[in-house]
Backbone as JSON, one array per atom type, in Angstrom:
{
  "sequence": "MKKTYTTDFHITDTHFENFGIIDFNRTIDQIHEQAPGAKFVLTADIILLKHAAKAVWKLGDTIAGEDIFLFRDGKIARMLVFIKTNEE",
  "N": [[102.97, 101.67, 89.49], [100.12, 101.48, 89.48], [99.63, 99.58, 87.63], [100.28, 97.28, 89.02], [99.01, 97.08, 91.59], [95.69, 97.08, 93.03], [93.37, 99.93, 93.29], [92.19, 99.93, 95.79], [94.11, 98.68, 97.42], [95.1, 96.54, 100.12], [97.02, 95.8, 103.01], [97.82, 93.48, 105.47], [99.9, 93.11, 108.1], [102.1, 91.36, 110.41], [102.72, 93.35, 112.28], [101.62, 95.75, 111.49], [99.16, 97.67, 109.67], [98.15, 98.59, 106.44], [96.41, 100.82, 104.08], [96.37, 101.21, 100.97], [98.82, 101.95, 98.54], [100.75, 104.03, 99.13], [100.92, 104.37, 101.77], [101.96, 101.73, 102.2], [104.4, 101.81, 100.88], [105.77, 103.78, 102.53], [106.05, 102.44, 104.91], [107.73, 100.47, 104.07], [110.0, 101.86, 103.57], [110.5, 102.7, 106.14], [111.14, 100.34, 107.32], [113.48, 99.76, 105.92], [115.26, 101.79, 106.89], [115.5, 100.93, 109.44], [116.85, 98.79, 109.28], [119.58, 99.09, 107.64], [121.06, 98.63, 104.57], [120.24, 95.95, 104.46], [118.64, 93.35, 102.52], [115.76, 92.24, 100.86], [115.38, 88.97, 100.39], [114.34, 86.07, 98.59], [113.66, 82.91, 99.8], [112.55, 80.66, 99.1], [110.86, 79.14, 96.36], [108.48, 80.92, 94.72], [105.02, 80.27, 95.11], [102.43, 79.71, 93.05], [98.88, 80.17, 92.71], [95.6, 80.26, 91.15], [94.44, 82.7, 91.71], [96.08, 83.71, 93.71], [99.22, 83.86, 95.47], [102.19, 82.74, 96.96], [105.04, 83.94, 98.93], [108.21, 83.33, 100.3], [110.54, 84.73, 102.37], [113.52, 86.59, 103.53], [114.93, 89.33, 105.45], [117.96, 90.46, 105.68], [119.66, 88.94, 108.32], [117.95, 88.79, 110.42], [115.18, 89.03, 110.02], [112.43, 87.12, 109.03], [109.95, 86.15, 106.72], [106.56, 85.36, 105.48], [104.76, 86.02, 102.74], [101.42, 86.35, 101.52], [99.68, 86.94, 98.66], [96.77, 88.11, 97.29], [94.99, 88.26, 94.28], [93.17, 90.38, 92.18], [91.6, 91.08, 89.11], [94.0, 90.68, 87.86], [95.81, 92.23, 89.43], [97.36, 93.0, 92.42], [95.55, 92.85, 95.2], [95.29, 92.46, 97.87], [97.32, 91.86, 100.63], [98.66, 89.5, 102.8], [100.84, 89.36, 105.49], [103.21, 87.56, 107.22], [105.35, 87.82, 109.88], [108.54, 86.94, 111.3], [110.99, 87.42, 113.82], [114.36, 87.08, 114.99], [114.23, 87.64, 117.58], [111.78, 86.81, 118.48]],
  "CA": [[102.38, 101.04, 90.64], [98.86, 101.39, 89.15], [99.62, 98.39, 87.04], [100.54, 96.17, 89.84], [98.16, 97.21, 92.63], [94.35, 97.66, 92.9], [93.29, 101.27, 93.97], [91.92, 99.69, 97.16], [95.04, 97.7, 97.92], [95.16, 96.57, 101.48], [97.98, 95.0, 103.68], [97.84, 93.24, 106.93], [101.17, 92.49, 108.53], [102.02, 90.98, 111.84], [103.09, 94.44, 113.1], [101.0, 96.88, 111.08], [98.01, 97.47, 108.57], [98.2, 99.65, 105.58], [95.38, 100.86, 103.32], [96.85, 102.03, 99.93], [100.23, 101.62, 98.21], [101.45, 105.12, 99.5], [101.29, 104.06, 103.09], [102.7, 100.53, 102.2], [105.74, 102.29, 100.5], [106.2, 104.45, 103.58], [106.33, 101.44, 105.87], [108.78, 99.77, 103.6], [111.05, 102.84, 103.8], [110.83, 102.71, 107.43], [111.79, 99.08, 107.5], [114.9, 99.84, 105.35], [115.81, 102.67, 107.71], [115.89, 100.23, 110.63], [117.88, 97.61, 108.7], [120.3, 99.69, 106.59], [121.93, 97.65, 103.72], [119.61, 94.62, 104.44], [117.85, 93.31, 101.33], [114.74, 91.1, 100.82], [115.73, 87.82, 99.46], [113.38, 84.91, 98.47], [114.2, 81.79, 100.47], [111.89, 79.39, 98.54], [110.3, 79.39, 95.1], [107.07, 81.6, 94.77], [104.06, 79.36, 94.83], [101.23, 80.42, 92.38], [97.54, 79.66, 92.55], [94.88, 81.06, 90.1], [94.12, 84.04, 92.26], [96.99, 83.88, 94.94], [100.61, 83.54, 95.61], [102.89, 82.88, 98.48], [106.46, 84.22, 98.81], [108.85, 83.23, 101.65], [111.75, 85.7, 102.17], [114.14, 87.1, 104.68], [115.64, 90.49, 105.3], [119.13, 90.29, 106.54], [119.72, 87.79, 109.18], [117.19, 88.91, 111.65], [113.79, 89.05, 110.07], [111.89, 86.24, 108.01], [108.49, 86.35, 106.59], [105.82, 84.8, 104.27], [103.67, 86.97, 102.15], [100.34, 85.88, 100.72], [99.14, 87.73, 97.74], [95.47, 87.76, 96.64], [94.92, 89.03, 93.12], [91.93, 90.71, 91.43], [91.67, 91.62, 87.86], [95.28, 90.73, 87.4], [96.65, 93.11, 90.18], [97.58, 92.6, 93.83], [94.37, 93.53, 95.94], [95.41, 92.12, 99.36], [98.55, 91.15, 101.1], [98.83, 89.08, 104.27], [102.44, 89.17, 105.74], [103.54, 86.85, 108.53], [106.79, 88.09, 110.2], [109.21, 86.37, 112.42], [112.3, 87.92, 113.96], [115.12, 86.32, 115.79], [113.88, 87.93, 119.05], [110.56, 86.02, 118.86]],
  "C": [[100.76, 100.7, 90.3], [98.68, 100.09, 88.36], [99.76, 97.13, 87.79], [99.58, 96.06, 90.98], [96.75, 97.7, 92.43], [94.4, 99.1, 93.64], [92.96, 101.06, 95.39], [92.82, 98.63, 97.75], [95.11, 97.82, 99.33], [96.24, 95.56, 102.03], [97.78, 94.72, 104.95], [99.11, 92.53, 107.3], [101.0, 92.03, 109.99], [102.27, 92.2, 112.8], [102.21, 95.77, 112.47], [99.95, 96.63, 110.01], [98.23, 98.79, 107.76], [97.07, 99.71, 104.55], [96.09, 101.73, 102.19], [98.44, 101.74, 99.78], [101.22, 102.78, 98.89], [101.82, 104.78, 100.92], [101.99, 102.74, 103.18], [104.17, 100.97, 101.93], [106.5, 103.01, 101.62], [106.81, 103.42, 104.67], [107.56, 100.66, 105.37], [110.14, 100.53, 103.75], [111.5, 102.89, 105.17], [111.59, 101.46, 107.88], [113.28, 99.06, 106.97], [115.76, 100.69, 106.23], [116.29, 101.89, 108.94], [116.91, 99.21, 110.31], [118.77, 98.05, 107.45], [121.12, 98.65, 105.94], [121.32, 96.25, 103.69], [118.79, 94.62, 103.16], [116.95, 92.09, 101.46], [115.27, 90.06, 99.88], [114.76, 86.69, 99.56], [114.32, 83.68, 98.99], [113.67, 80.49, 99.99], [111.26, 80.07, 97.2], [108.93, 79.93, 95.5], [106.04, 80.43, 94.35], [102.77, 80.16, 94.33], [99.97, 79.47, 92.34], [96.87, 80.53, 91.45], [94.77, 82.52, 90.5], [94.87, 84.41, 93.5], [98.23, 83.55, 94.76], [101.16, 83.54, 96.86], [104.49, 83.0, 98.17], [107.14, 84.21, 100.11], [110.21, 83.93, 101.4], [112.3, 85.83, 103.6], [114.76, 88.44, 104.4], [116.68, 90.5, 106.36], [119.09, 89.01, 107.29], [118.75, 87.7, 110.43], [115.68, 88.79, 111.51], [113.34, 88.0, 108.88], [110.54, 86.38, 107.79], [107.86, 85.49, 105.39], [104.8, 85.8, 103.88], [102.66, 86.21, 101.32], [99.71, 86.94, 99.92], [97.84, 87.37, 97.28], [95.32, 88.82, 95.61], [93.43, 89.21, 92.76], [92.08, 91.53, 90.19], [93.19, 91.62, 87.51], [96.28, 91.52, 88.27], [96.58, 92.57, 91.64], [96.41, 93.36, 94.5], [94.75, 93.49, 97.46], [96.72, 91.41, 99.59], [98.48, 90.72, 102.57], [100.3, 88.67, 104.5], [102.52, 88.72, 107.09], [105.03, 87.03, 108.73], [107.2, 87.24, 111.45], [110.71, 86.97, 112.63], [112.9, 86.98, 114.89], [114.78, 86.57, 117.35], [112.68, 87.2, 119.39], [110.76, 84.54, 119.28]]
}
C-alpha cells in the first residue's frame, strides 16, 4: 500500500471521513459486511488528468458512486467519494 497511497492519505466520503489507509481499509471491510457478495464494478471508463482521476462505479444493485482521486508524487493523496443509494 505504501506504493499506492501517500503517508498522509485522506478520504472524504458522503458518509464518512478517514485519515490513513488503515482506517480506510476498515471502512471498506464494514461496507462488504453490510453487502456480502457484492462487488465494486466500474460503470464507465476511468478519466485521467495529469494529477487527478475519476472512477464511476456501483456496488451491487443498491449503491453507486463516483471517486475523485488526487495524486501527489505518483501516489493517491486524497479521495473524494460521492455516494448515492437507491434509498436516496
